N, C-alpha and C positions, 0 to 999 in steps of 0.2 A: 504494500500500500504506500510506503514511503516514496518509492520510485515513481509511481503513478501520479501522486500529488506533485512531485517536482516537475514532472513533464507538463502537467496542466498549467502550472505557474509560468514556466519558461516559454511555452508555446501557445498560450491562450489566444493572443492576438492573431496568430497564424490560423488557428481553427476558425475564428470568426470570419476572417477574410475568405477562407475556403467556402464557408457556408453561404456567404453573400454571393460569391461567384457561381456556386452551384445552383442557387435559387434563380439567379439571372439567366443562366444557360439552361435551366430545367433539366439538369443531368439526373439520371435515374438514381434512386436511393442505393442500389447495389454498388454503383461506382463510388458514391460518397463513402459508404462503409469501408470499402476496400482502401480508399485513399487515406482515411483517418487511421485505419489499422496500421497502414504502412508507416505513417508519420509517428504513430505511437511506439511501434517497435523500434524505429530509428532513434527516438528519444530515449528509450530504455537502454539502447546499446551505448549511448554516450555517457557512461558512468565516470565519476571521478575516481582517483586512486584510493581515496578513503573509503568510498562505497565498495570498491572491489575488495579491499582488505577486510571490510566488515562481513561481506558475503562469504569470503573464503573462510574466515574464522567461524562463521555460523555453520558452514558445511562441515568443517572439521569437528565441531561440537556434535552435530547430528550424526556424523560417522562414528564418533566415539560412543555416543549414546546407543547407536544401533549395535555396535560390537558388544556393549555391555548387555543389552537386551538379548543378544544372540546366545549368551551363555545359558546352558541347560541347567535348570534348577534341580538340585538333588538334596533330599532330606536324609541326614545321617544321625543315628543314635549311638551313644557311647556311654561307658561307665567311667567313674572317676579313678582311672587306673593308668599308671605309667605304661602298662602293657598295651595301651591303645595309642601309643605315641606316633605311629606312622600316620594316623589321621592328622595329628597336630602338626607334624613336620610338613606333610603335603600341603596343608593349608597355609602354614606360616611362610613356607618358601615359594608359594605361588604356583605349585604344580597343578593344583586343581583348576585354577584359572587358565593356565597354559593348555590344559586338556579341554578347555571349552566348557567348564562346569562352574556353576555358582552353588557352592555347598553351604548349607545351613546345618548347624549342629544342635542336637537336643540331648541334654544330660539326663540319664536315668539312674535311679538309686538301686534298682535290682533288675536282673535279667528277664524275669517273667513279663514285666510291663513292656520292656523293649521288644521282646519277641512278639508279643501280641500286637504291638504297634506296626511291626513289619508285616505280619500276616494280614492285618486289616488294611494295609495300604497307606497308613498314616506316615510311615517311614519308607523310604526307598531302600535303605541300607542300614545295617547295624552290626555291632559286635557285642555278643553277650555270652561269652564262654563257649564251651563245647558240650558239657554235660546238659546244660539247660536246653539248648536247641534240640538235642537228641531226645530228651524227655518230652518236650512239647510236641515234637514230631510224632512220637508214639501216641500222644493224646489227640492227634488230628490236626495240629497246626501245619499250615502249608508255607513253605519258603524254599529258597535255594541257597545252598552253601557254595560260594564261588571264590573264596579267597581266604587268606590267613592274616593274622595280626600279631599274635604272640604264641609262644610255646613255653612250657615249663613255668618258672616265675612264681612258684608258691612254696610254702614251707611250714613245718610244724615247729611251734615255739613252746618253751616252758621256762620256768624259773631256773636259774643256774644250778641249784642243788638237785633238780630233777632231770635236767636235760641229758646228761651222760647216760643215766640208767635207762633211757628210752630209745637209745640208738638202735637197739634191736627191736623190730616191730612186734616180736612175740612178747616183749615186756610191757605192752599196753594191756595185758591181761589184768583185770581188776581195777583198771584206771578209769578216770572220768575225763572225757575229752570234748572240748567245745569245737563246733564247726558250723559252717553255713551250708544248708542243703542246696544242692545243685551247683555248688562251686566246683570247678574242675579239680582243685587240690583236694577236695573232700573225697571225690571218686578215687583219686590216685592213692591217698592215704588208706582209705577203707580197703582198697585192693591189696595193698601191702600187708595190712593186718590179716586179711583173709588168707593171703598166700602163706602167711606165717603160721597158719593152722588155727586161728582164733575164730570163734563164732561171734559175728558182729552183733547178734541179738542178745547173747547170754554171757559172753566172757568179758565184756567191758560195758561202760555206760557212755553213750554218745548223746551230747546235749546240743541241740540245734539252736543257733542264735540267729539274730536278724542281720547282723553285719560283722565285718572283720574287726571293727572297733570294739564291738561288744565282746568278741572273742578275746581280744587283748586285755580288756578290763577284767573279764572272768578269770583269766590266767593270773594276772597280777594280784588279784584279790584272794587267790587261793581257792576259788570256787570250783576250779577244775585243775587237773594235773597238767594238761597241755591243750594246745589249740591249733587249728589249721587256718592259715591266713595266706594272702597273696600280695603281689606288688600293688601299691607301695607300702602295704602294712607290714611286710616282712621287716623292712628296715626301720619302720616306726616302732615295731615291737622291740627291736634291738636297742633303739634309742631310749626306750622306757625300761631297760634293764633285763629284758628277757633274752634267752639264748636260743639259737637254732638247734633243734634236735636233728632235723634233716631237711634238705631241700627235696622237693618232690621228684626231681630228675634222678635222685639217688634211688628212688623206688621204681620209677618208670622212665627210662632214658628216652629223650626226644619226644616226650608226650606233647600233644597239641593242647592249646587252651583256646583263646579267643579266635573263633572263626567268623569270617564276614558272611552275613546272610543278606538276602534280598527278597523283596516281594516277588512272588512267582510270576504274576501277570506282567508286571512292569519289566521284569528281567527278560521275558520272552518278546515283549513288544519293542524294547529299546536296547538291543545287545550292544550297539555302538557306544551308548552312554556308559555301560558297565565296563567295556574295554577301556574307554578313556579314563574311567575311575581307577582301574587297576594300573594303567600306565603311570598315573600320578603316585600311586602307592609304591610301585616298584622304584620310582625315582626317589621317593622318601627313604626307602630302605637303603638305597645306594648312598644317599646323603648322610644317613646315620652311620653307615659303615666307615666313613672317613672321620677319624677322631679329630682332624683339623677343624671340623665343623661343630665341635662340642659346644662351644659358646652359643652358637645360633640354635642348635638343637635344644639346649636347656631353655632358652628364651621362648622357643616355639611351644614347648611342653608346659612350662609354667603359666603360659597364657590361658591354658584350658583347665588345669587342675591345681588346687590350692595345696601344694606340697613343697616342702623345703627343697631348694635346688640340690642340696647335698644328697638327699634321698633319691631324687630323680637321677642324679649322676651315678650313684651306686647301682641303681636298678638297671640303667641302660648300658653301663660300661664295666660292671663287675663280673659278668659272665654267667649268671644263673637265669637270665631272662633272654629268650630267643625272640627276635623281632624279624618276622618274615611274612611277605605277602602271598607266598605260595599256599595254595589250598591244602596240600598234604593229604590227599584222599586216603592213602594207605593207613596213615596214623589215625584218621577219623574212624575208619572201619575197625581198626584194632581197639581203639578206645571204647567204641560201642560194645564190642565183645566183652570187655572188662565190666562194663555197666550191667550187662546181662548176668555175668558170672556172679556178681556180688548182690544181685537182686534189685539194682537200681532201675532196670528195665525188665519188663515181663516177657517180651517177645524177641526171640532170636531171628532176625530177618536181615535181608540185604537192603541197605539204604543208599546204594550207589546212585540210584535214580535222582536223588535230591542233591547230589554233589556234582557241580559243573567244574570241569578243569580246562575247558576250551577257551573261556574268556581270558583267564590268566595267561594261557599259552599265546593267544593272539596279541595281548598287550606286550608280552615279553618279546615276541617276534617283531613287533613294530619298533620297539626300542632298540633291539639288536640290529635291525635293518638300518637305523639311523646311525648306529655306532658299532659297526661289525667287528671292530678290533678290540672293543672294550672287554677286558677280562672278567669284569664283574658280571656282565650279562651272560657271558659264556659259562661262568660258574653257576648262575641261576638256571640256565638251560639244562645243565647236567643234573642239578638238584631236582628239577622238575621231573625228569625222567625217572630218577630214583624214588621220588616221593609219591608219584601219581600213577605210573604205568605198571 
């Protein structure tokens, strides 16, 4: 509108003259319209340098806004755990945006609520352990497991005077142990006690708590002999004077924990979105693997969870927490067998159908094609074959 008004002020006299001339010569209205349009267009073409700069700036703003709007929205659920750090790194380092995704995060206090949100389509993606998704699947929840987040990363804690005597799982006989139902570490610990020959129902007392914090309090107050916790609560328990009886990887080497799940319908409808998501997660894993990035990693993680940086650093760099985006199908199936064995699950069945390994594979292939000589991606490719085929 600004250009049109400028033209009218600058050429108003010219238009009046044309009208008078056309009236005198009785030229047809069609010719008049054509002539005025020509003059109008000529006037618009005669912009000043300032007008041109303003228009260029406006176009750039529109282009930037268009690019921003072009990002695909993805809703992701997570738990307050350092084990979910790949999410935080991918967001903090801009990998999601690079992948064309606008990721929004929702914090959940427990796995059950998060899994239900994914199944209902309120979340596109979430990470809520391994035991909990498998339990909910048996109860009818629908979702797809298509990636990994963390493995291992849990431990059994006790007061210093009790820790050494509980190193042997058989010594939990007659003891009282606090845990959180459906926690991955709970399954691993129960499996170790079961394998040691103890009856989980009769040979010890298991007290189920609401949170890992509750477990730490119960152990410290002497209400129980030991407790099962996970990152970042393992280090928090140590800060509060408790000792590690065992890390769960001592009971079950390379066990999985947080798996990435997706809403089934959206996963089928938008495979490219999930491939892009996994590209960002793999980049985050690569970034974490380089200790030169430690400062940036800690900043990325602390932005999402309210935990001391010292605890975050120990969790991520002290070796008992595995951070990998690989779905690790074989370990999921093995873990489920253990759940059946100890009575966590009732039905021994093949759940391979809910585990997708192709999206991760495609994401890795895309990154490897961009960086064919990168040894990190070559290593991930070898691991993929070992863990999934």
